[in-house]
N, C-alpha and C positions, 0 to 999 in steps of 0.2 A: 950573176945570181943575187948579189946584195941589192943591185939596182932594181931588179924585178920584185924583190921582197919589199923594198921601200915604196915602190909604186903601188903594190897591192895594199899595203898599210894605208897609204894616202887615200886610195879609192874607198876603202872601208870607212875611214874617218869621215870623208866627205859625204858618203852615203848615210852615215849615222847622223851627221849634222842636218842633212836634208830631211831625214825621217823625223828628227826631233822638231824641226820647224813645222813640218806638216801636222804634227800632233796638236799644235796650238790652234790650228784653223778650226773654225766652227763656232757654235754657240755654247756659252758657259753660264752657269747661274751660281749666285752666292747669296747667302743670308748675312746681312750686315747689321750690327748693333746700332740702335738709334740712341743718340746721346740723351734724349729727353725721357728715358724710362726703360722699362724692361721689355721693350718690343724689338722686333727685327724687321728690316725691310729687304725685299728681294731686289737684287741688282743683276742685270743680264749683260753679258759681254758678247759681242760678235766680233771675232777676229778673222781678218783676211790676211794671209801670209804670202809674200812673194820674196823668196830668198830669205834674207835676214830682216826684211822690212814688214812691219805690222800696220795694218789699217783697220778701220772698223768703227764701232760705236759702243757706247755704254748707255744702257737704259736704266734709269732710277725712277722712284716716285716723283722726283723733281723735274724729270724730262729726259730727253735723248741728247747725248753729247758725243761729238766726233773725237775719235782717237787721233792724237798727233804724236810725232817723235817716237813712233813705235819701232822697237828693235828686239831681235831675238839673238841670244848668244848661248849656244848649248841648250840647257834646260831652263834658262832664265828669260823672261819676257819683261820689258819695261816700256811704258808709254805714259802719256799725259792726256788729260781731258779737261777742258775749260768750260765752266758753267757760269751762268749769270743768275744770281739769286738776289732779289731785293735791289736790283740795279747795280750790284757789285759783281765784278768778274772774279772767280776763284778757280785756280788751277790745282787739280789733284795730280800727283805723280804716283804711279803705281809701279811696283816691282813684284814679280811673282816667280816662283820657282816650282817647276813640275816635279812632283815626287814619284816614287816608283809605282804608286797606286794609280797614277794618271790624274791626280788632283793638282790644282795650282794653289800653292800657299802664298797669299799676297800680303804685302805691307802697302800702306798708302799714306802719303803726306799731303795735307792741304794747307797751303801757306807755310807757316812755320810749325804747324801742329800735326804731329803724327797721330793717326787714328788706330783703333784696335785692328789687329790683323784679322784676316778672314780666309776662307777656303772656297774656291770655285770648283764646281764639278761640271763635266760635260753634259749638255742636255740634248744633244742630237746624236 
């Protein structure tokens, strides 16, 4: 009896983890503050999810950048994207947590400099 209950709990937990991973798949949009003023720019994220691995791209006004090192753990997504601006490579590390409303609350660090947090919403 206890063994059956433990197996049932395990299957529910694994199903919940798969459902959370699936909820990250797709296209997400965020408005991000621009450091040179009171403007905001739109950034689009496309996430492909296979198990706990995330692939995809980040589209900004500066270009399109491939996601690398993407992982999902529960309701948290982490990945990096490297861009070349002015001949210099810069890697941004993103960490996002999906809230109960289905939005992803992100933090981002580029180099040693954290940037203001932002929220992404599903666009599809």
